[in-house]
N, C-alpha and C positions, 0 to 999 in steps of 0.2 A: 574439453567438454564444456557444456553450459553451466555457468554458475551464477547465482544471485545472491548479493550479499546486502543485507539491510543494516541500517544504521539510523539513530535518531530517537529510539524509544526513550521512555523513563516515566517519572512521577511528576504529575501536574495537578494543580488545583482545579476544581470546577469553574468553568468560565475561561480557563486558560487557554493557551495555544501549544502546539507541538508540531514539528516537522520530522518526516520520515524520508529516508533517501534509499534507493536500491540500485546498486551498480551491478550491470550485466556484463558478462564476458562469454565468449564461445559462440556467440550467435551474430547474425546480421540484425542488429538491434532495431533497425529503422523499419523493418517489416514485421517484427514481433508485436502481438498484442499483449499489453502488460496491463497488470491489475493489482490491487491490494484486497486481501482478505483478511478476516480477523476471526478469532475463536476464543470465546469466553469459557470459563470453567463450566463443565457440565452441558455446554451448548455445541450446536454443529458449526463447522466453519462456514462463514458467509462472506459473500461478496460485499465489499465496501464501494469500490470504484474501479473502473476499467478505462483504458484509453488505447485506441488504435494508433497504428504507425502514422497515420495522417492527423492524428490529434482529435479525433471524436471521442467524447466522453460519455460515461454513464455512471450513475450513482444509486446506492441504496436510498430508499425513501427517507430512512432514519438520519441519513447524513447530508442530504441535500441542503444547500445554503450554508453549510458549516465546513465542509471538506472540499478540498480542491486537489485534483490529480493533474500532473503535468509531466512533461518528459523532455529531455534534452538529447536528441539524438547524436549530437556530436560528442557528448559525454557518456553516452551508453547508460543514462541514468533515468529512472522515473521517481519521481516525488509525491508525496502526500502531505499536504499542508492541513492541519486539523485545528480548526477554531472553535470558540464556544464549547469546549469539551465537557462532556457529561460524565457521571459516574457510571453510567451503562455503556460507555465506549471503552471502559477497561476491558482489555483482551490482549492476547498475543496477535501481532499483526504481520501477516506473511505477504512477501512479494511474490507474484506469480507472472511467469512468462509463457505464453502460448507460441510456439515456434515450431515449424517443421513438422506439425501435426502432433506435437506432444506438449504436456504441461511440465513446467519446471517451477520449482519451489525454493525460495530462500528458508534460512533457518529459523526465522522469526524473531521479532522483537518485541518485548513486553512494554505496553502502555497502561499506566495506571492512573486513573483520574480519581483524586481522593483529597480531602481536606485534612 
């Protein structure tokens, strides 16, 4: 079955950088639309960034110019590089894969931006 496993969360100071990874299995990764979502306490889950199999990307306005989503279809992995992090970026970050007309989710990884 499809599995998405995130890694790379943690605690970082404001202005710092952090990278997330999501390893996928059980799917033809190269045709899956992949994305990163986040959910802060008391807020709805929101799209952070998405990337198609061909590499087209889209970003939430709040992260444009600071975050970069990428993928390696040979490694079945999608990445999120986060720079210039702000306290408001604090959330649980989830990897999402849209494949065979279904959404799949990872277990989530905590990102905390605090001094």
